[in-house]
C-alpha positions, 0 to 999 in steps of 0.5 A: 449424159441424158438431161431431163427437164422438170416437167418431164417428171411425173410424181404420182400422189403417195410417192417420191422422187429422190435425185443424188448429187444435186448441187446448191445451184441446181437445187435453186435453179429446181425451186425457181423453176417449180415456183412457189404455187404447187403441191410437191414438197422438197427436202434437200441435204447434203446433195440429195434432193427429195420430191414428194407428192402428198396424198390427200389423207396427208392433206387432210391430216396436216390441216387438222393438226395445224388447226389444233395448234392455232387453236392452242396458241390462241386460247392460251393467248401465246403470240405466234407468226405462221409461215406454213409450208415456206422453203427454209434453207441455208447454203453454208449448211446445204440443206433446205426443208418445206414443212407441212406447217411452221410456227415462230412463237418465242421468236415471233415478234422479229418475224412480224412483217417477214416476206423473205426468211433468211436463215443466216440471220433469222432463227429458224421456226420454233415448231414445225409439223410434218406428216407421214415422214419416212425420209432421213433426208428431212431429219437430217436438214431439221437438225442442220438447221437447228429447228428447236421442236419437231412434231412428226405425225405418222400411222396414226402416231405423234412423235415430238422431237426435241433438238439437243445437242445436235440430234433430235430426241423423243419427248412426251412433253412439248416445251411450247405447250408443257402443262398439256398432254400434247400426243395424247390430246392431239391424236384423240381429236384428230381421230374424232375429225374422221368420225365427226368431221373437222368443224365439230372436232375443232370446236370440241377441242377449243372447248377442251382447251378452255376447261384446262385453263 
């Protein structure tokens, strides 16, 4: 058997490495060795670990969509706690994920001041965002963690997935923003940010939200 150190692995941007037969203790050790300050994102489900290195365009899309959600929450005066790309994991479910962005909305009050999350007692985030998601492992992990709402952005398309009866179903409506055409509007302003720039697009979006309320 050949044993490799993590530092021997080099994952180019836009690529991923999938490791099989990784037990929970090994997953925990990998998290610790890689640390928090890293570009790679991990997803773990039932012994399969995916390590992916995002492209710059992934990071740009992730940031703009997260900013749009934050503006929505602010302008609608919806309290939230943002946990970004925190590692959400449960040993009894043998899964762990690191979303591109995450928000506690309905459950925000009990997450105020939290520095560590234990999903055996804490709820999962109410809304998570994933950009360029192609891995079945991640979806299985989110289902296991029972994340209520998952936004997937890929190839210029936004898909809202709601957790129902153990599986995700697609929806045109976000329960967190039920009175707004979320899919159409988010895509419009993401595209606008590519032509006029991030700041003008965010200002225009804030103006649009205020007009709706």
